[in-house]
C-alpha positions as CSV (number, residue, x, y, z in Angstrom):
1,M,0.0,0.2,0.2
2,R,1.5,3.2,-1.2
3,K,1.3,6.4,1.2
4,W,-0.7,9.2,0.3
5,T,2.4,11.4,0.5
6,E,4.0,9.2,-1.9
7,V,1.8,9.7,-4.8
8,P,2.5,12.7,-7.0
9,G,0.4,15.7,-7.4
10,D,-1.0,15.1,-10.6
11,E,-2.3,11.9,-9.5
12,Q,-3.5,12.9,-5.9
13,L,-5.9,16.0,-8.1
14,R,-7.2,13.1,-10.3
15,L,-8.0,10.9,-7.0
16,R,-9.9,13.8,-5.0
17,E,-11.7,14.7,-8.3
18,A,-13.0,10.9,-8.9
19,Y,-13.2,10.8,-5.0
20,Q,-15.3,14.1,-5.5
21,R,-17.8,12.4,-8.0
22,E,-18.6,9.9,-5.3
23,L,-19.0,12.4,-2.7
24,D,-22.1,14.0,-4.7
25,R,-23.8,10.6,-5.0
26,A,-23.3,10.3,-0.6
27,P,-25.0,11.4,2.0
28,A,-23.6,14.8,3.9
29,T,-21.7,14.9,6.5
30,C,-20.7,17.8,8.7
31,S,-17.8,15.5,10.9
32,L,-14.3,15.6,9.7
33,D,-13.5,12.3,11.4
34,E,-16.1,10.9,8.8
35,K,-15.0,12.7,5.9
36,V,-11.2,11.5,6.9
37,T,-12.7,7.7,7.4
38,R,-14.8,7.3,4.8
39,F,-11.8,9.4,2.0
40,A,-9.0,6.6,3.5
41,A,-11.4,3.9,3.1
42,W,-12.0,5.0,-0.7
43,L,-8.6,5.0,-1.0
44,A,-7.5,2.1,0.7
45,A,-9.5,0.1,-1.8
46,R,-7.1,1.9,-4.6
47,D,-4.1,0.4,-2.5
48,I,-3.3,3.9,-1.4
49,A,-2.9,4.6,2.8
50,F,-4.6,8.2,4.1
51,S,-4.8,9.3,7.4
52,A,-5.9,12.4,9.4
53,E,-2.2,13.1,9.9
54,D,-2.2,13.7,5.8
55,I,-4.4,16.4,6.1
56,S,-2.2,18.5,8.9
57,R,0.7,18.3,6.6
58,R,-0.2,19.8,4.4
59,T,-1.3,23.0,6.5
60,R,2.0,22.9,7.8
């Protein structure tokens, strides 16, 4: 399984765009924990590891 930080930026963008299409069909949530859990599960199905730590790294 690749770490999210090892995925090149252009591939991250394609994955985020694809995930947004999934979100458009899914029930909405305001919970950041739930959002991270859902995204991590979606990425895990694509052999990519993601966690809340990956969010905080980006804001540093």
